[in-house]
N, CA, C and O atoms as a MOPAC input file, in Angstrom:
PM7 MOZYME 1SCF
protein

 N      8.88100 1   -15.21200 1    14.27700 1
 C      7.70700 1   -15.36100 1    13.79600 1
 C      6.73000 1   -15.42100 1    13.91300 1
 O      6.45800 1   -15.29600 1    12.71800 1
 N      4.95100 1   -15.60900 1    14.79700 1
 C      4.68300 1   -16.16300 1    15.09900 1
 C      3.15500 1   -15.99400 1    13.64500 1
 O      2.39200 1   -15.03200 1    13.56000 1
 N      3.15100 1   -17.04100 1    12.87500 1
 C      2.55200 1   -17.01500 1    11.77700 1
 C      1.16900 1   -17.37600 1    11.83200 1
 O      0.44200 1   -17.37100 1    10.83900 1
 N      0.68900 1   -17.78300 1    13.33200 1
 C     -0.36000 1   -17.65800 1    13.61000 1
 C     -1.60800 1   -16.54900 1    14.04500 1
 O     -2.81200 1   -16.76100 1    14.18600 1
 N     -0.46000 1   -14.71400 1    14.26800 1
 C     -0.71600 1   -14.30200 1    14.90900 1
 C     -0.54700 1   -13.22700 1    14.00100 1
 O     -0.99300 1   -12.09900 1    14.20700 1
 N     -0.00500 1   -13.51500 1    13.15400 1
 C      0.16200 1   -12.30100 1    12.15900 1
 C     -0.89000 1   -11.70200 1    10.84100 1
 O     -1.37700 1   -12.50200 1    10.04300 1
 N     -1.06100 1   -10.73600 1    10.77900 1
 C     -2.09300 1   -10.41500 1     9.60500 1
 C     -2.00100 1   -10.87500 1     8.45400 1
 O     -0.92400 1   -10.68800 1     7.88900 1
 N     -2.97200 1   -11.54900 1     7.79100 1
 C     -2.06700 1   -11.39300 1     6.16400 1
 C     -2.95900 1   -10.69000 1     5.34900 1
 O     -4.01000 1   -10.19600 1     5.75700 1
 N     -2.54600 1   -10.64100 1     4.19900 1
 C     -2.63800 1    -9.63800 1     3.01800 1
 C     -2.76300 1   -10.70500 1     1.72100 1
 O     -2.63700 1   -11.92900 1     1.69600 1
 N     -3.01000 1    -9.90100 1     0.83700 1
 C     -3.74500 1   -11.03300 1    -0.35300 1
 C     -3.70800 1    -9.62200 1    -0.73400 1
 O     -4.28100 1    -8.65300 1    -0.23700 1
 N     -2.59700 1    -9.75800 1    -2.11400 1
 C     -2.27700 1    -8.74000 1    -3.08700 1
 C     -2.19900 1    -9.17000 1    -4.48000 1
 O     -1.65900 1   -10.25600 1    -4.69100 1
 N     -2.70500 1    -8.41300 1    -5.58600 1
 C     -2.10100 1    -7.81900 1    -6.25500 1
 C     -1.62500 1    -7.86400 1    -6.83800 1
 O     -2.34800 1    -8.45600 1    -7.64000 1
 N      0.07000 1    -7.57600 1    -7.76300 1
 C      0.50800 1    -7.09500 1    -8.98700 1
 C      0.49600 1    -6.60300 1   -10.32100 1
 O      0.21000 1    -7.37000 1   -11.24000 1
 N      0.70200 1    -5.71900 1   -10.47800 1
 C      1.40800 1    -5.92000 1   -12.36000 1
 C      2.46200 1    -5.92100 1   -12.43800 1
 O      3.28400 1    -5.43600 1   -11.66000 1
 N      2.66000 1    -6.62600 1   -13.66700 1
 C      3.62100 1    -7.45700 1   -14.42300 1
 C      4.06000 1    -7.04700 1   -15.49000 1
 O      3.18000 1    -6.96900 1   -16.34800 1
 N      5.37600 1    -6.64700 1   -15.92300 1
 C      5.33100 1    -5.13700 1   -17.13700 1
 C      5.13700 1    -5.93300 1   -17.86400 1
 O      6.14300 1    -5.80100 1   -18.56100 1
 N      4.43600 1    -6.96000 1   -18.42600 1
 C      3.32900 1    -7.60400 1   -19.87300 1
 C      2.00900 1    -6.86100 1   -19.62200 1
 O      1.25300 1    -7.24900 1   -20.51300 1
 N      1.19200 1    -5.74100 1   -18.62900 1
 C      0.28000 1    -6.40600 1   -18.31100 1
 C     -0.07100 1    -7.09100 1   -17.30300 1
 O     -0.45000 1    -6.70000 1   -16.19900 1
 N      0.11800 1    -8.55600 1   -17.86700 1
 C     -0.45600 1    -9.16400 1   -16.82800 1
 C     -1.07800 1    -9.26200 1   -14.97500 1
 O     -0.30300 1    -8.72300 1   -14.18400 1
 N     -2.01500 1    -9.72400 1   -14.51800 1
 C     -2.36700 1    -9.42000 1   -13.26400 1
 C     -0.74600 1   -11.32500 1   -12.38000 1
 O     -0.17100 1   -12.29100 1   -12.88200 1
 N     -0.83800 1   -10.77700 1   -11.19500 1
 C     -0.17300 1   -11.76400 1   -10.52500 1
 C     -0.89700 1   -12.40900 1    -9.12900 1
 O      0.18900 1   -12.53600 1    -8.56300 1
 N     -1.70000 1   -12.83200 1    -8.29000 1
 C     -1.86600 1   -12.97100 1    -7.25800 1
 C     -1.09100 1   -13.78900 1    -6.26200 1
 O     -0.42100 1   -14.81300 1    -6.39600 1
 N     -1.45800 1   -12.82600 1    -4.93000 1
 C     -0.45400 1   -13.90500 1    -3.86400 1
 C     -1.01500 1   -13.64100 1    -2.20200 1
 O     -1.99900 1   -13.17500 1    -1.62600 1
 N     -0.12500 1   -14.06500 1    -1.98300 1
 C     -0.51700 1   -14.38000 1     0.03900 1
 C      0.61800 1   -13.45800 1     0.94500 1
 O      1.46900 1   -13.26900 1     0.07600 1
 N      1.13100 1   -12.77400 1     2.18100 1
 C      1.67200 1   -12.82700 1     3.06100 1
 C      1.83300 1   -12.64400 1     3.77400 1
 O      0.88000 1   -12.97200 1     4.48000 1
 N      2.69700 1   -12.15500 1     4.39600 1
 C      2.85900 1   -11.75100 1     5.72400 1
 C      3.28600 1   -10.01800 1     5.67200 1
 O      2.96200 1    -9.15800 1     6.49100 1
 N      4.11000 1    -9.85900 1     4.43100 1
 C      4.51000 1    -8.74500 1     4.50300 1
 C      4.96100 1    -8.70800 1     3.00400 1
 O      5.87000 1    -9.33600 1     2.46100 1
 N      3.91400 1    -7.63600 1     2.38800 1
 C      4.09400 1    -7.42300 1     1.51500 1
 C      4.78800 1    -6.51900 1     0.36700 1
 O      4.76200 1    -6.35600 1    -0.85300 1
 N      5.50000 1    -5.97600 1     1.66800 1
 C      6.82000 1    -5.14600 1     1.11000 1
 C      7.95200 1    -6.15500 1     0.26700 1
 O      8.32700 1    -5.89100 1    -0.87600 1
 N      8.54400 1    -7.67900 1     1.26100 1
 C      9.00600 1    -8.05500 1     1.58600 1
 C      9.06800 1    -9.28400 1    -0.07000 1
 O      9.97900 1    -9.77900 1    -0.73400 1
 N      7.25900 1    -9.32300 1    -0.12800 1
 C      7.49500 1   -10.63800 1    -0.81300 1
 C      7.58300 1    -9.88800 1    -2.26700 1
 O      8.12500 1   -10.58900 1    -3.12200 1
 N      7.06400 1    -8.32600 1    -2.80300 1
 C      7.19800 1    -7.56000 1    -3.20600 1
 C      8.76500 1    -7.69100 1    -4.18700 1
 O      9.02000 1    -7.93600 1    -5.36600 1
 N      9.55400 1    -7.38200 1    -2.98200 1
 C     11.04700 1    -7.74700 1    -3.68200 1
 C     11.64600 1    -9.19400 1    -3.70000 1
 O     12.65500 1    -9.72400 1    -4.16600 1
 N     10.78000 1    -9.50400 1    -3.12500 1
 C     11.37800 1   -10.62100 1    -3.79600 1
 C     11.07900 1   -11.84000 1    -5.59200 1
 O     11.73000 1   -12.68800 1    -6.20300 1
 N      9.43300 1   -11.01700 1    -5.75500 1
 C      9.22400 1   -11.27900 1    -6.74700 1
 C     10.08100 1   -10.47500 1    -7.76100 1
 O     10.43600 1   -10.93900 1    -8.84400 1
 N     10.37000 1    -9.28000 1    -7.33600 1
 C     10.99200 1    -8.29600 1    -8.25000 1
 C     12.93200 1    -8.75300 1    -8.83700 1
 O     13.67300 1    -8.46800 1    -9.77800 1
 N     12.99000 1    -9.64600 1    -7.48400 1
 C     14.74200 1   -10.35900 1    -7.42500 1
 C     14.24900 1   -12.19900 1    -8.23600 1
 O     15.05700 1   -13.10900 1    -8.42500 1
 N     13.12900 1   -12.23000 1    -8.47400 1
 C     13.24700 1   -13.25500 1    -9.21800 1
 C     12.76300 1   -14.66600 1    -8.24800 1
 O     12.34500 1   -15.66300 1    -8.83500 1
 N     12.85500 1   -14.64000 1    -6.89100 1
 C     12.63100 1   -15.80200 1    -6.05800 1
 C     11.45300 1   -15.32100 1    -5.69900 1
 O     11.82000 1   -14.25900 1    -5.19500 1
 N     10.26400 1   -15.33600 1    -5.59000 1
 C      8.84600 1   -15.71500 1    -5.27500 1
 C      8.20300 1   -15.79700 1    -5.63500 1
 O      7.13200 1   -15.50300 1    -5.10600 1
 N      8.31600 1   -16.31900 1    -6.98500 1
 C      7.43400 1   -17.60300 1    -7.47200 1
 C      7.72800 1   -17.22500 1    -8.68900 1
 O      8.26200 1   -16.19300 1    -9.09400 1
 N      6.88400 1   -19.20400 1    -9.86900 1
 C      7.55300 1   -19.76500 1   -10.29300 1
 C      6.33600 1   -18.19600 1   -12.02000 1
 O      6.66800 1   -17.37800 1   -12.87900 1
 N      5.87500 1   -18.40600 1   -11.81600 1
 C      4.65700 1   -17.26200 1   -13.03300 1
 C      5.55700 1   -15.70800 1   -12.52800 1
 O      4.86000 1   -15.61900 1   -11.51800 1
 N      6.23800 1   -14.80900 1   -12.44400 1
 C      7.03200 1   -13.70400 1   -11.73000 1
 C      8.40400 1   -13.90500 1   -12.41100 1
 O      8.93000 1   -13.06900 1   -13.14600 1
 N      8.86000 1   -14.95400 1   -12.12800 1
 C     10.40000 1   -15.87500 1   -12.50400 1
 C      9.78400 1   -15.00500 1   -14.13100 1
 O     10.30700 1   -13.90300 1   -14.29600 1
 N      8.96900 1   -15.35600 1   -15.02300 1
 C      9.33900 1   -15.33200 1   -16.28700 1
 C      8.14100 1   -13.74800 1   -16.59500 1
 O      7.81700 1   -13.26300 1   -17.67900 1
 N      7.80700 1   -13.37800 1   -15.41500 1
 C      6.27900 1   -12.28100 1   -15.86400 1
 C      7.46500 1   -11.01100 1   -14.41800 1
 O      7.49900 1   -10.97600 1   -13.18800 1
 N      8.02100 1   -10.41500 1   -15.25500 1
 C      8.25700 1    -9.70900 1   -13.96500 1
 C      7.80300 1    -8.73200 1   -13.93200 1
 O      7.36700 1    -8.23200 1   -14.96900 1
 N      7.69700 1    -7.80300 1   -12.21100 1
 C      6.21500 1    -7.25900 1   -12.01800 1
 C      6.76600 1    -5.84800 1   -12.03300 1
 O      7.87100 1    -5.34300 1   -12.22900 1
 N      5.94900 1    -5.55800 1   -11.84300 1
 C      5.60900 1    -4.38800 1   -11.89900 1
 C      5.49400 1    -2.60900 1   -10.39600 1
 O      5.93300 1    -1.50700 1   -10.06700 1
 N      4.46500 1    -3.80300 1   -10.09800 1
 C      3.79900 1    -2.31400 1    -9.26600 1
 C      3.01500 1    -3.08100 1    -8.47800 1
 O      2.52400 1    -4.11400 1    -8.93200 1
 N      2.72600 1    -2.55400 1    -6.80100 1
 C      1.88900 1    -3.45000 1    -6.76500 1
 C      0.08800 1    -1.88900 1    -6.17200 1
 O     -0.19200 1    -0.81200 1    -5.64700 1
 N     -0.66800 1    -3.70600 1    -7.20100 1
 C     -2.25200 1    -2.43100 1    -7.30600 1
 C     -2.40000 1    -2.78600 1    -6.28300 1
 O     -1.67900 1    -2.04300 1    -5.61700 1
 N     -3.20300 1    -3.93300 1    -5.17700 1
 C     -4.21700 1    -4.26300 1    -4.70300 1
 C     -3.57300 1    -4.95600 1    -3.25200 1
 O     -2.77600 1    -5.88500 1    -3.12600 1
 N     -4.00000 1    -4.42800 1    -2.61000 1
 C     -3.88000 1    -5.58000 1    -0.79200 1
 C     -5.26700 1    -5.54500 1    -0.03200 1
 O     -5.98900 1    -4.57500 1     0.20000 1
 N     -5.37100 1    -6.36600 1     0.16500 1
 C     -6.75000 1    -7.20400 1     0.95000 1
 C     -5.88000 1    -7.71000 1     2.55100 1
 O     -4.66600 1    -7.89400 1     2.63800 1
 N     -6.67400 1    -7.82200 1     3.44800 1
 C     -6.13200 1    -7.73000 1     4.74300 1
 C     -6.44600 1    -9.02200 1     5.29600 1
 O     -6.80700 1    -8.57700 1     6.38500 1
 N     -6.63800 1   -10.59100 1     5.45100 1
 C     -6.36100 1   -10.75200 1     6.18800 1
 C     -6.52900 1   -11.89100 1     7.45400 1
 O     -5.78800 1   -12.86800 1     7.55400 1
 N     -7.51500 1   -11.61700 1     8.29100 1
 C     -7.13500 1   -12.18100 1     9.77200 1
 C     -6.65200 1   -13.86700 1    10.26000 1
 O     -6.29700 1   -14.45400 1    11.28200 1
 N     -6.81300 1   -14.05800 1     9.32900 1
 C     -5.93400 1   -15.59100 1     8.92600 1
 C     -5.34300 1   -16.65300 1     7.93300 1
 O     -6.38300 1   -17.13000 1     7.47700 1
 N     -4.77600 1   -17.01800 1     7.59500 1
 C     -4.25400 1   -17.81300 1     6.29200 1
 C     -5.09300 1   -18.50400 1     5.97000 1
 O     -5.38000 1   -18.65100 1     4.78200 1
 N     -5.81200 1   -19.21500 1     7.10000 1
 C     -6.98100 1   -19.75600 1     5.43300 1
 C     -7.81900 1   -18.92200 1     5.06300 1
 O     -8.52800 1   -19.17500 1     4.08900 1
 N     -7.94600 1   -17.58300 1     5.84000 1
 C     -9.06500 1   -16.66400 1     5.27700 1
 C     -8.39400 1   -16.79000 1     3.79700 1
 O     -8.87900 1   -17.55700 1     2.96600 1
 N     -7.14700 1   -15.92100 1     3.49300 1
 C     -6.44900 1   -15.78200 1     3.23900 1
 C     -6.14200 1   -16.23100 1     2.24300 1
 O     -6.35400 1   -15.41400 1     1.34600 1
 N     -5.56000 1   -17.52100 1     1.73700 1
 C     -5.75200 1   -18.56000 1     1.41400 1
 C     -7.20000 1   -18.47100 1     0.37800 1
 O     -7.13800 1   -18.38000 1    -0.84800 1
 N     -8.79400 1   -18.53200 1     1.37100 1
 C     -9.78100 1   -18.65600 1     0.60400 1
 C     -9.72400 1   -17.99400 1     0.06500 1
 O    -10.06600 1   -18.14300 1    -1.10800 1
 N     -9.26200 1   -16.81000 1     0.52300 1
 C     -9.68700 1   -15.15900 1    -0.51700 1
 C     -8.93100 1   -15.42500 1    -1.84400 1
 O     -9.39600 1   -15.71000 1    -2.94700 1
 N     -7.71000 1   -15.26800 1    -1.47300 1
 C     -6.57200 1   -15.52500 1    -3.00600 1
 C     -7.66900 1   -16.67200 1    -4.27600 1
 O     -8.35100 1   -16.37300 1    -5.25600 1
 N     -7.45500 1   -17.57800 1    -3.81400 1
 C     -9.02600 1   -18.68400 1    -5.43700 1
 C     -9.96200 1   -17.60800 1    -5.39800 1
 O    -10.24600 1   -17.24100 1    -6.53800 1
 N    -10.74200 1   -16.75200 1    -4.19400 1
 C    -11.75000 1   -16.32900 1    -5.18300 1
 C    -10.99400 1   -15.48600 1    -6.21100 1
 O    -11.18100 1   -15.63100 1    -7.42000 1
 N    -10.26600 1   -14.73600 1    -5.77700 1
 C     -9.75700 1   -13.51200 1    -6.59200 1
 C     -9.07100 1   -14.11600 1    -7.66200 1
 O     -9.11400 1   -13.39200 1    -8.65700 1
 N     -8.14200 1   -15.69800 1    -7.92700 1
 C     -8.16800 1   -15.94500 1    -8.77700 1
 C     -8.80500 1   -16.45700 1    -9.94200 1
 O     -8.37700 1   -16.74500 1   -11.06000 1
 N     -9.90700 1   -16.49900 1    -9.42300 1
 C    -10.85900 1   -17.42600 1   -10.12400 1
 C    -11.71500 1   -16.53000 1   -10.43300 1
 O    -12.86800 1   -16.93500 1   -10.57400 1
 N    -11.35300 1   -14.50800 1   -10.71200 1
 C    -12.38900 1   -14.06200 1   -11.23500 1
 C    -11.71400 1   -13.84300 1   -12.46700 1
 O    -10.52500 1   -14.13300 1   -12.60100 1
 N    -12.49600 1   -13.28300 1   -13.49600 1
 C    -12.19600 1   -12.43700 1   -14.98600 1
 C    -11.40200 1   -12.17700 1   -13.91900 1
 O    -11.29800 1   -12.34700 1   -12.70400 1
 N    -10.33100 1   -11.18300 1   -15.88000 1
 C     -9.62200 1   -10.16200 1   -15.21400 1
 C     -9.92600 1    -8.26100 1   -15.19100 1
 O     -9.47400 1    -7.24800 1   -14.65800 1
 N    -11.46600 1    -8.87800 1   -16.58700 1
 C    -12.01600 1    -7.28200 1   -15.96100 1
 C    -12.94100 1    -6.93300 1   -14.56200 1
 O    -13.26300 1    -5.84000 1   -14.09700 1
 N    -13.21100 1    -8.22400 1   -14.11900 1
 C    -13.76200 1    -8.23500 1   -12.54200 1
 C    -12.57400 1    -8.16100 1   -11.89800 1
 O    -12.77600 1    -7.54600 1   -10.85100 1
 N    -11.31700 1    -8.50900 1   -12.00100 1
 C     -9.86500 1    -7.76100 1   -10.98000 1
 C    -10.03400 1    -6.75300 1   -11.27700 1
 O     -9.94300 1    -6.02900 1   -10.28500 1
 N    -10.26200 1    -6.18200 1   -12.20300 1
 C     -9.47600 1    -4.13800 1   -12.71300 1
 C    -11.18500 1    -3.52800 1   -12.26300 1
 O    -11.47800 1    -2.39700 1   -12.65100 1
 N    -11.78000 1    -3.98800 1   -11.80100 1
 C    -12.84600 1    -3.67100 1   -11.25200 1
 C    -12.74200 1    -3.36200 1   -10.15400 1
 O    -12.80900 1    -2.15500 1    -9.92400 1
 N    -12.47300 1    -4.59100 1    -8.66100 1
 C    -12.30200 1    -4.43000 1    -7.03600 1
 C    -10.45300 1    -3.89100 1    -7.47500 1
 O     -9.87100 1    -3.70500 1    -6.40600 1
 N     -9.85700 1    -3.72600 1    -8.23400 1
 C     -8.57400 1    -2.70200 1    -8.43400 1
 C     -8.70200 1    -1.61600 1    -7.45000 1
 O     -8.15500 1    -1.41500 1    -6.36500 1
 N    -10.09100 1    -0.60000 1    -8.53500 1
 C    -10.53800 1    -0.32900 1    -9.00100 1
 C    -11.28500 1     0.33900 1    -7.70400 1
 O    -11.04800 1     1.54100 1    -7.58400 1
 N    -11.91500 1    -0.07900 1    -6.97800 1
 C    -12.44200 1     0.18100 1    -6.02400 1
 C    -12.45400 1    -0.23500 1    -4.43300 1
 O    -13.23300 1     0.31800 1    -3.65600 1

């Protein structure tokens, strides 16, 4: 797969403890399953995921990383507002 021409996605997951996890990927379904199987990320190994709450498209990995950083720096209330919109 040519990652330089793939669409990138920023996603927010809800964990079973109510916390939110933000990440990026080229395949949201695959990445969600990795998180569910505890092979996705350090945080989600100890905070099992429940559902996908939000997906946003980005044209490049660089833009996805920048947006992920912005979202991760939002307060929880701001993330919930983003999800609802």
